[in-house]
C-alpha positions as CSV (number, residue, x, y, z in Angstrom):
1,M,-9.2,2.4,-23.9
2,G,-5.4,2.8,-24.2
3,F,-3.2,5.8,-24.2
4,L,-0.9,7.4,-26.9
5,H,-1.9,4.8,-29.5
6,T,0.6,4.4,-32.0
7,A,1.3,1.8,-34.9
8,V,4.6,-0.2,-34.7
9,T,6.2,-2.5,-37.3
10,S,9.1,-4.5,-37.8
11,L,8.4,-6.9,-34.7
12,V,10.6,-9.9,-33.8
13,I,8.5,-11.9,-31.8
14,L,10.3,-13.9,-28.5
15,S,7.6,-15.6,-26.8
16,G,5.3,-12.7,-25.4
17,I,7.8,-10.0,-26.0
18,A,8.5,-8.8,-29.3
19,F,11.1,-6.3,-30.5
20,G,10.3,-3.4,-32.8
21,Q,11.9,-0.4,-34.3
22,S,10.6,1.8,-31.4
23,G,10.9,-0.5,-28.4
24,P,9.8,-3.6,-26.9
25,I,6.5,-5.0,-27.6
26,L,4.5,-6.9,-25.1
27,D,1.6,-9.2,-26.6
28,L,-1.1,-10.0,-24.4
29,G,-2.9,-12.0,-26.6
30,Y,-6.1,-9.4,-26.4
31,A,-3.8,-6.1,-26.6
32,K,-0.3,-5.3,-27.5
33,Y,1.7,-2.7,-25.9
34,Q,4.9,-0.9,-27.0
35,G,7.3,0.1,-24.3
36,F,10.8,1.3,-23.8
37,Y,14.2,0.0,-22.9
38,N,16.4,1.6,-19.8
39,A,19.8,0.8,-20.8
40,S,21.0,2.2,-17.5
41,S,19.1,-0.7,-15.6
42,D,19.0,-2.9,-18.4
43,V,15.2,-3.3,-18.0
44,N,12.0,-3.3,-20.3
45,N,9.3,-1.1,-19.3
46,W,5.6,-0.9,-20.2
47,N,3.3,1.9,-18.3
48,G,-0.3,2.3,-18.1
49,I,-1.7,-0.8,-18.9
50,H,-5.4,-1.1,-18.1
51,F,-6.1,-4.5,-15.7
52,A,-9.8,-3.8,-15.2
53,Q,-12.6,-1.3,-17.1
54,A,-13.0,2.3,-16.3
55,P,-15.3,2.3,-12.8
56,V,-17.5,5.0,-14.0
57,G,-20.9,5.7,-14.3
58,A,-23.1,2.6,-13.3
59,L,-19.4,1.1,-12.4
60,R,-18.7,3.2,-9.8
61,W,-18.9,1.7,-6.1
62,M,-18.9,-1.9,-7.9
63,P,-16.5,-4.7,-8.1
64,P,-13.8,-3.9,-11.0
65,V,-14.6,-5.7,-14.3
66,D,-11.5,-7.6,-16.1
67,I,-10.5,-5.6,-19.0
68,E,-10.5,-9.0,-21.1
69,K,-14.3,-9.1,-21.0
70,N,-15.1,-6.0,-22.9
71,N,-12.4,-3.8,-25.1
72,N,-12.0,-2.7,-28.5
73,Y,-8.1,-3.5,-28.5
74,S,-8.3,-5.5,-31.6
75,S,-8.8,-2.4,-33.8
76,M,-6.3,-0.5,-31.9
77,G,-3.0,-2.1,-33.5
78,V,0.0,-1.7,-31.1
79,M,-0.6,1.0,-28.2
80,N,2.1,3.0,-26.9
81,A,2.9,2.0,-23.2
82,T,6.0,4.5,-22.9
83,A,4.3,7.2,-20.8
84,F,2.5,6.9,-17.0
85,G,-1.2,6.8,-17.4
86,P,-3.6,9.1,-15.3
87,T,-3.3,8.6,-11.6
88,C,-6.7,7.9,-9.7
89,I,-8.5,10.8,-8.4
90,Q,-6.7,12.3,-5.1
91,G,-7.8,13.5,-1.9
92,Q,-6.5,15.7,0.8
93,P,-7.3,15.4,4.2
94,F,-7.4,18.9,5.7
95,W,-5.3,18.8,8.3
96,Q,-2.5,18.4,5.4
97,A,-3.4,21.7,4.0
98,A,-1.8,25.3,5.2
99,N,-5.3,26.4,5.0
100,A,-8.9,26.1,3.2
101,S,-7.9,28.4,0.3
102,S,-4.7,25.9,-0.7
103,I,-7.1,22.9,-1.4
104,V,-7.2,22.6,-5.0
105,Y,-10.3,22.0,-7.1
106,P,-10.9,19.8,-9.0
107,P,-8.3,17.5,-7.2
108,T,-6.1,15.8,-9.5
109,G,-6.7,12.6,-11.4
110,A,-9.1,10.9,-13.4
111,E,-11.9,7.8,-12.7
112,D,-10.3,5.5,-15.7
113,C,-7.1,4.9,-13.7
114,L,-7.2,1.1,-12.9
115,L,-3.8,0.6,-14.7
116,L,-0.3,-1.2,-13.9
117,D,3.2,-0.6,-14.8
118,I,5.5,-3.4,-15.9
119,Q,9.5,-3.8,-15.5
120,V,11.0,-6.8,-17.0
121,P,15.0,-7.6,-17.1
122,A,16.2,-7.3,-20.7
123,H,18.4,-10.4,-19.7
124,P,16.4,-12.4,-17.6
125,Q,17.9,-15.5,-15.8
126,S,15.2,-17.9,-17.0
127,S,11.7,-17.5,-19.0
128,S,9.8,-17.7,-15.9
129,L,10.7,-15.3,-13.1
130,P,9.1,-14.6,-9.9
131,I,7.3,-11.4,-9.7
132,L,7.3,-8.6,-7.1
133,L,3.7,-6.6,-7.2
134,Q,3.7,-3.6,-5.6
135,I,0.6,-1.9,-4.0
136,H,1.4,1.9,-3.6
137,G,0.8,4.1,-0.1
138,G,-0.6,7.5,0.3
139,G,-3.2,6.9,3.2
140,Y,-5.9,5.2,0.9
141,T,-6.3,8.7,-0.7
142,Q,-3.4,9.5,-2.6
143,G,-0.3,8.1,-4.5
144,N,-0.1,6.1,-7.6
145,A,1.6,3.2,-9.6
146,D,4.7,5.5,-10.7
147,T,6.3,6.5,-7.2
148,S,8.6,3.5,-6.7
149,P,10.1,2.1,-10.1
150,A,12.3,-0.8,-9.2
151,D,15.4,-0.2,-11.4
152,G,17.7,-0.5,-8.2
153,L,16.4,-3.7,-7.1
154,L,16.2,-4.9,-10.7
155,Q,19.8,-4.0,-11.4
156,Q,20.9,-5.8,-8.3
157,S,18.7,-9.0,-8.8
158,N,20.7,-9.5,-12.5
159,G,17.5,-10.3,-13.8
160,S,16.1,-12.7,-11.4
161,F,12.7,-11.3,-10.9
162,V,9.4,-9.2,-12.7
163,Y,8.2,-6.1,-11.2
164,V,4.7,-4.8,-11.3
165,T,3.2,-1.9,-9.5
166,V,-0.7,-1.0,-9.6
167,Q,-3.2,1.3,-8.9
168,Y,-6.7,1.3,-7.0
169,R,-9.6,3.6,-6.5
170,L,-8.9,5.9,-3.6
171,G,-10.6,7.8,-1.0
172,V,-14.6,8.2,-1.9
173,Y,-14.4,6.1,-4.8
174,G,-12.6,3.1,-3.4
175,F,-13.6,3.1,0.2
176,L,-17.4,4.7,0.6
177,S,-19.1,1.9,2.8
178,S,-22.7,3.0,3.7
179,L,-25.5,0.5,4.2
180,E,-26.7,1.7,0.9
181,V,-23.4,1.4,-0.8
182,R,-23.4,-2.3,0.2
183,Q,-26.8,-2.9,-0.7
184,N,-26.7,-1.8,-4.1
185,G,-22.6,-1.5,-4.8
186,V,-19.6,-3.0,-3.0
187,A,-17.9,-1.9,0.2
188,N,-14.1,-1.6,-0.2
189,A,-14.0,-1.2,-3.8
190,G,-10.1,-0.3,-3.6
191,L,-9.1,-3.6,-2.3
192,L,-10.9,-5.8,-4.9
193,D,-9.2,-3.5,-7.3
194,Q,-5.9,-4.4,-5.7
195,R,-6.9,-8.1,-5.9
196,A,-8.3,-7.5,-9.5
197,A,-4.7,-6.1,-10.4
198,I,-2.9,-9.3,-8.7
199,L,-5.2,-11.8,-10.7
200,W,-4.4,-10.0,-13.8
201,T,-1.0,-10.4,-13.4
202,Q,-1.4,-14.1,-12.5
203,R,-3.4,-14.6,-15.8
204,N,-1.1,-12.6,-18.0
205,A,2.2,-13.2,-16.1
206,K,3.8,-15.8,-18.8
207,A,3.5,-13.1,-21.6
208,F,5.9,-11.2,-19.8
209,G,8.2,-13.8,-18.6
210,G,6.7,-13.9,-15.1
211,D,5.7,-17.2,-13.3
212,P,2.0,-17.1,-12.3
213,S,2.6,-19.2,-8.8
214,K,5.5,-17.2,-7.4
215,I,3.9,-13.7,-6.9
216,T,5.0,-12.1,-3.8
217,I,3.0,-8.6,-3.0
218,I,4.6,-6.0,-1.4
219,G,3.7,-2.4,-0.1
220,G,4.6,0.6,2.2
221,S,2.4,2.4,4.4
222,A,-1.1,2.2,3.2
223,G,0.5,-0.2,0.6
224,G,1.6,-2.3,3.6
225,G,-2.0,-2.0,5.1
226,S,-3.0,-3.2,1.8
227,V,-1.3,-6.3,1.7
228,M,-2.2,-6.9,5.1
229,S,-5.8,-6.6,3.8
230,Q,-5.2,-8.9,0.9
231,M,-4.0,-11.4,3.8
232,I,-7.4,-11.3,5.8
233,L,-9.8,-10.7,2.6
234,Y,-12.3,-13.0,2.8
235,G,-11.5,-14.4,6.3
236,G,-8.1,-15.8,4.9
237,E,-8.2,-17.6,1.5
238,A,-6.6,-21.0,1.7
239,S,-5.2,-20.4,-1.8
240,P,-4.4,-16.7,-2.6
241,P,-3.0,-15.7,-6.0
242,F,0.4,-14.9,-4.2
243,R,2.6,-16.9,-2.2
244,G,4.5,-14.0,0.0
245,V,3.7,-10.7,1.6
246,I,5.9,-8.0,2.3
247,S,4.4,-5.4,4.3
248,Q,6.5,-2.4,5.0
249,Y,5.5,0.3,7.9
250,P,2.0,-1.4,7.6
251,W,-0.5,1.6,7.9
252,W,-3.4,0.4,10.3
253,Q,-5.4,3.3,10.3
254,P,-8.6,3.0,12.3
255,F,-11.3,1.0,10.5
256,K,-14.6,3.5,10.8
257,N,-17.4,2.2,12.5
258,D,-20.9,1.8,11.0
259,S,-21.9,5.3,12.2
260,T,-18.9,7.0,11.0
261,L,-19.2,5.3,7.5
262,E,-23.0,6.4,7.2
263,T,-21.8,10.1,8.3
264,Q,-19.0,9.9,5.4
265,Y,-21.7,8.7,2.8
266,R,-24.2,11.5,4.4
267,L,-22.0,14.4,4.0
268,L,-20.9,13.2,0.0
269,L,-24.7,13.4,-0.6
270,Q,-24.9,16.8,1.2
271,E,-22.1,18.2,-0.9
272,T,-23.7,16.7,-4.3
273,G,-27.1,17.6,-3.5
274,C,-27.9,13.9,-4.2
275,S,-30.3,11.9,-2.3
276,S,-29.4,8.3,-3.3
277,L,-26.3,6.0,-5.0
278,T,-28.0,6.2,-8.3
279,C,-27.9,10.2,-8.4
280,L,-24.0,10.0,-7.6
281,R,-23.3,7.8,-10.3
282,G,-25.0,10.0,-12.6
283,L,-23.2,13.1,-11.4
284,D,-20.5,14.4,-13.9
285,T,-16.6,13.5,-13.3
286,V,-15.9,17.3,-11.9
287,A,-18.7,17.8,-9.7
288,L,-18.4,14.6,-8.1
289,A,-14.4,15.0,-7.6
290,N,-15.1,18.4,-6.2
291,A,-17.6,17.1,-3.6
292,T,-15.0,14.4,-2.5
293,Q,-12.8,16.7,-1.7
294,K,-15.5,19.0,0.5
295,V,-16.0,16.1,2.3
296,Y,-12.3,15.9,3.7
297,V,-12.4,19.6,4.9
298,D,-16.1,19.4,6.1
299,A,-15.8,16.3,8.2
300,Y,-12.2,17.6,9.9
301,A,-14.2,20.8,11.0
302,A,-16.8,18.8,12.6
303,G,-14.1,16.8,14.3
304,Q,-15.0,13.4,12.6
305,Y,-11.4,12.4,12.1
306,G,-8.0,13.5,13.6
307,Y,-4.7,14.8,12.7
308,G,-2.7,11.8,10.7
309,D,-6.0,10.3,9.9
310,Y,-7.0,10.3,6.3
311,F,-10.5,9.8,6.7
312,F,-11.3,7.0,4.3
313,G,-10.0,4.0,4.0
314,P,-10.7,-0.1,4.7
315,S,-13.6,-0.9,6.6
316,V,-15.3,-3.9,7.9
317,D,-18.4,-5.0,5.8
318,G,-18.8,-8.5,7.0
319,D,-17.9,-9.9,3.6
320,I,-14.8,-8.7,2.1
321,I,-13.1,-7.7,5.3
322,R,-15.0,-9.8,8.2
323,D,-13.3,-8.1,11.2
324,L,-11.0,-5.6,12.4
325,P,-7.5,-6.6,11.5
326,S,-5.8,-7.3,14.8
327,N,-8.8,-9.5,15.7
328,E,-8.5,-11.6,12.2
329,F,-4.6,-12.2,13.2
330,K,-5.6,-12.9,16.5
331,N,-7.8,-15.8,15.4
332,G,-5.6,-16.9,12.5
333,H,-8.2,-15.9,10.0
334,F,-5.5,-15.0,7.6
335,T,-4.1,-16.5,4.5
336,K,-1.1,-18.7,5.5
337,V,2.0,-17.5,3.5
338,A,5.6,-16.3,4.2
339,L,5.9,-12.9,5.9
340,L,8.9,-10.1,5.9
341,V,7.4,-6.8,7.8
342,N,9.6,-3.8,8.8
343,R,9.0,-0.6,10.2
344,D,11.1,2.8,10.5
345,G,12.6,4.3,13.5
346,Y,10.1,7.2,14.4
347,E,6.9,6.6,12.5
348,G,4.5,8.8,14.2
349,V,6.4,12.1,13.6
350,L,5.1,13.0,10.4
351,F,1.6,12.6,11.2
352,S,1.7,14.5,14.4
353,N,0.7,18.3,15.1
354,R,3.7,20.0,15.4
355,S,1.9,23.2,16.8
356,M,-0.1,21.2,19.7
357,N,0.6,22.7,22.9
358,G,-0.2,21.0,26.1
359,T,-2.1,18.1,27.4
360,D,-5.7,19.3,26.9
361,Q,-5.2,19.9,23.2
362,E,-3.8,16.6,22.9
363,I,-6.9,14.6,24.5
364,T,-9.2,16.7,22.4
365,D,-7.0,15.2,19.4
366,L,-7.4,11.8,20.8
367,H,-11.1,12.0,21.2
368,H,-11.4,12.9,17.5
369,L,-9.0,9.8,16.7
370,F,-10.6,7.7,19.4
371,P,-14.1,8.8,19.5
372,Y,-15.1,5.7,21.6
373,A,-12.3,6.0,24.0
374,K,-13.1,6.3,27.9
375,Q,-11.5,7.9,30.5
376,S,-9.8,4.7,31.4
377,F,-8.4,4.4,28.2
378,I,-6.7,7.8,28.4
379,N,-5.5,7.1,32.0
380,R,-3.9,4.1,31.0
381,L,-2.4,5.6,27.8
382,Y,-0.8,8.4,30.0
383,E,0.8,5.8,32.3
384,L,2.1,3.8,29.6
385,Y,3.3,7.0,28.1
386,P,4.1,9.6,31.0
387,V,4.2,13.1,29.6
388,D,7.6,13.9,31.5
389,A,9.4,11.3,29.5
390,Y,8.8,13.2,26.4
391,N,10.6,16.8,25.5
392,S,7.2,18.1,24.1
393,T,3.6,17.4,23.6
394,F,4.7,17.0,19.9
395,F,7.1,14.1,20.5
396,H,4.8,12.6,23.5
397,R,1.8,12.5,21.0
398,A,4.3,11.1,18.0
399,Q,5.5,8.2,20.1
400,W,1.8,6.7,21.0
401,Y,0.6,7.7,17.4
402,G,3.2,5.9,15.8
403,D,3.0,3.0,18.0
404,F,-0.7,2.2,17.4
405,I,-1.0,2.9,13.6
406,I,2.3,1.1,12.5
407,E,4.8,0.1,15.0
408,C,2.7,-2.5,17.2
409,P,0.7,-3.5,14.1
410,S,4.2,-4.6,12.5
411,A,4.7,-6.8,16.0
412,Y,1.0,-8.3,15.6
413,M,1.5,-9.4,12.1
414,A,5.1,-11.1,12.7
415,A,3.9,-12.9,15.6
416,A,0.6,-14.1,14.3
417,V,2.3,-15.7,11.4
418,A,5.0,-17.2,13.6
419,D,2.6,-18.3,16.0
420,L,1.3,-20.9,13.2
421,G,4.8,-22.1,12.4
422,L,5.1,-20.1,8.9
423,P,8.2,-18.0,8.1
424,S,8.1,-14.6,9.2
425,W,10.7,-11.9,9.4
426,K,10.7,-8.5,10.9
427,L,13.1,-5.5,10.6
428,L,13.7,-2.2,12.5
429,F,15.1,0.5,10.1
430,Y,17.0,3.3,12.0
431,A,19.2,4.6,9.1
432,G,18.1,7.3,6.7
433,S,16.0,9.9,7.8
434,E,14.5,7.1,10.3
435,L,10.9,8.9,9.8
436,H,8.1,7.0,8.1
437,G,9.3,6.0,4.4
438,A,13.1,6.1,5.4
439,T,13.5,2.6,3.9
440,S,12.1,3.3,0.4
441,P,15.5,5.0,-1.2
442,Y,17.4,2.1,0.3
443,L,15.1,-0.1,-1.8
444,Y,14.7,1.6,-4.9
445,A,17.3,3.8,-5.7
446,E,20.2,2.5,-7.9
447,N,22.6,3.8,-5.3
448,N,22.2,5.8,-1.8
449,N,24.6,8.8,-2.7
450,G,22.0,11.4,-2.5
451,T,20.0,10.1,0.3
452,Q,19.9,11.2,3.8
453,G,22.4,9.4,5.7
454,A,23.9,7.7,2.4
455,N,25.1,4.4,3.0
456,N,25.6,2.0,0.0
457,T,26.5,-0.8,2.3
458,I,22.9,-0.7,4.0
459,G,21.1,-0.1,0.4
460,A,23.0,-3.4,-0.9
461,Y,21.8,-5.1,2.4
462,M,18.4,-4.2,2.1
463,K,18.2,-5.2,-1.8
464,D,19.6,-8.6,-1.2
465,W,17.2,-9.3,1.6
466,F,13.9,-8.2,-0.2
467,I,15.1,-9.6,-3.6
468,S,16.0,-13.0,-2.0
469,F,12.6,-13.2,-0.1
470,T,11.1,-12.3,-3.6
471,T,12.7,-15.1,-5.1
472,H,13.0,-17.8,-2.5
473,L,10.9,-16.6,0.3
474,D,13.9,-16.2,2.8
475,P,16.1,-12.9,2.9
476,N,19.1,-15.2,3.6
477,A,19.2,-17.4,0.7
478,V,20.9,-15.4,-2.0
479,S,23.3,-12.7,-2.1
480,Y,23.0,-10.8,-5.2
481,S,25.2,-8.2,-4.3
482,G,28.2,-10.4,-3.3
483,L,28.4,-9.1,0.0
484,Q,28.3,-11.4,3.2
485,K,25.4,-9.7,4.7
486,P,24.3,-10.5,8.3
487,F,22.1,-13.5,9.0
488,W,18.5,-12.8,9.7
489,P,16.7,-15.0,11.8
490,T,12.8,-15.8,11.8
491,Y,10.5,-14.5,14.1
492,N,10.1,-17.5,16.2
493,N,7.2,-18.0,18.7
494,G,8.2,-16.5,21.8
495,S,11.7,-15.3,20.8
496,A,10.4,-12.4,18.5
497,Q,14.0,-11.9,16.9
498,T,14.2,-9.1,15.0
499,M,16.9,-7.7,12.5
500,V,17.7,-3.9,13.5
501,V,19.7,-1.7,11.1
502,N,21.2,1.7,12.1
503,Y,24.8,3.2,11.8
504,T,26.1,1.5,14.1
505,Q,24.6,-2.0,14.8
506,I,23.3,-4.2,11.9
507,G,22.3,-7.3,13.9
508,V,19.6,-9.2,15.9
509,V,17.6,-7.9,18.9
510,H,14.4,-8.9,20.7
511,D,11.6,-6.8,19.1
512,Y,11.3,-3.4,20.8
513,D,7.6,-3.7,20.0
514,D,6.9,-7.0,22.1
515,S,6.0,-4.3,24.7
516,P,3.4,-3.5,27.5
517,Q,2.1,-0.4,25.1
518,C,1.6,-2.9,22.2
519,D,-0.1,-5.3,24.6
520,F,-2.3,-2.3,25.3
521,F,-3.2,-1.3,22.2
522,H,-3.9,-4.8,21.0
523,G,-6.4,-5.3,24.0
524,Q,-8.3,-2.1,23.3
525,S,-8.9,-2.8,19.4
526,Y,-12.4,-1.6,19.6
527,V,-11.5,1.6,20.9
528,V,-8.5,2.3,18.3
529,R,-10.6,0.3,15.6
530,N,-7.6,-1.5,14.0
């Protein structure tokens, strides 16, 4: 079940963490893992730890099964956790590819991928630290737990929190949601994987010096959408396994309707030659992986999804996700915790087609993205985003696309939480590249000397805000850098106060996304499907 199984001797036990000849040992009770110490950040690391059983065979499209319930770790001694485990099987939407011949078969990754990585300060401030748990992005079809190690955050925090980053089933494996899947399995399996990882962290936190009652979940892009989905899971739980949420540039990809969900399933059956879910569960790994990638290609050619859309992702199934996110937030159907949300300056640029030329092509693309858009929707969109206000069709499309999928949702979340009297903070980030993901190096890099528009002061402020929210549920509570950072007010009901960061200003403004454009998209939730 583990990777690189290696026996380790000469242990000195200190609570759940011991120190052997080759590195720190994490004792979970049911399993022991050998990690490694990073001297530059003063952090102990353990990688590739299973939190659930391999979702293969009969467990495909089923809820994750806790690893403690069935394993053979007792006979394995101490397992080596110094190397990253395999990623979940990746998927590539066809708009990302140069051409059909550039698609890789079989796609990379493995099904036995429900893994997490842990980073713990070697010199912690206490024996029970707050936990920051990262859910990675990648459009729900790509990415892994290894892309955002928190060395920079941990180094600045001076031993004030523990970091966990998790993987979940992607694409077809995590988000297939036809009627047959719902009747004979589970929809939104990827979201349940995320929840299982949070619960595993809560159960085992004390073994690695974490406080199970002080978990903050964080994610960017589809990770930001994922932590949003964790807020609305089961209609919003009264007692969730986390106390705070950091949603970075939250990706609210359209939640496909039942007709499209059935089409996704039928395409997969067609590519595999199967006629049932039972048959799909019996396929060998390579055959299924190849078929999943072909679905992305065929569906794009058939106009089933538009440029910038990853096709698979969370959907409304009536139980795990009970309504579209915008409706759940409108109606207060989300878990009531503190929220920090941000977005970057130009969110739509990386997901818009640079070769698009003219309004006709844009409207065709729009219909692929929003298949139920009527002419009145298009007319109003063009009134709010007049073409002559932009240098090209590309920039026009990039603006309204970024608004509908990230920029406006960031405002919906901040306002909904604030309207209930809960602490809510929002940040607009116009530094670095200013594109989607621009905040990431300012949080996770140990310094910003090599980043675009490098500014170590901005990096220190950003880390301070995010660490302070993790430890105190307030970005203003502590300055871990020692700098006097600007005060960041809450997104109070009606005021929409927002922190803006750019190269000439770091201060408070009225939220740019409190706008007629965002009001329009919010009122058209059943067209844009988010």
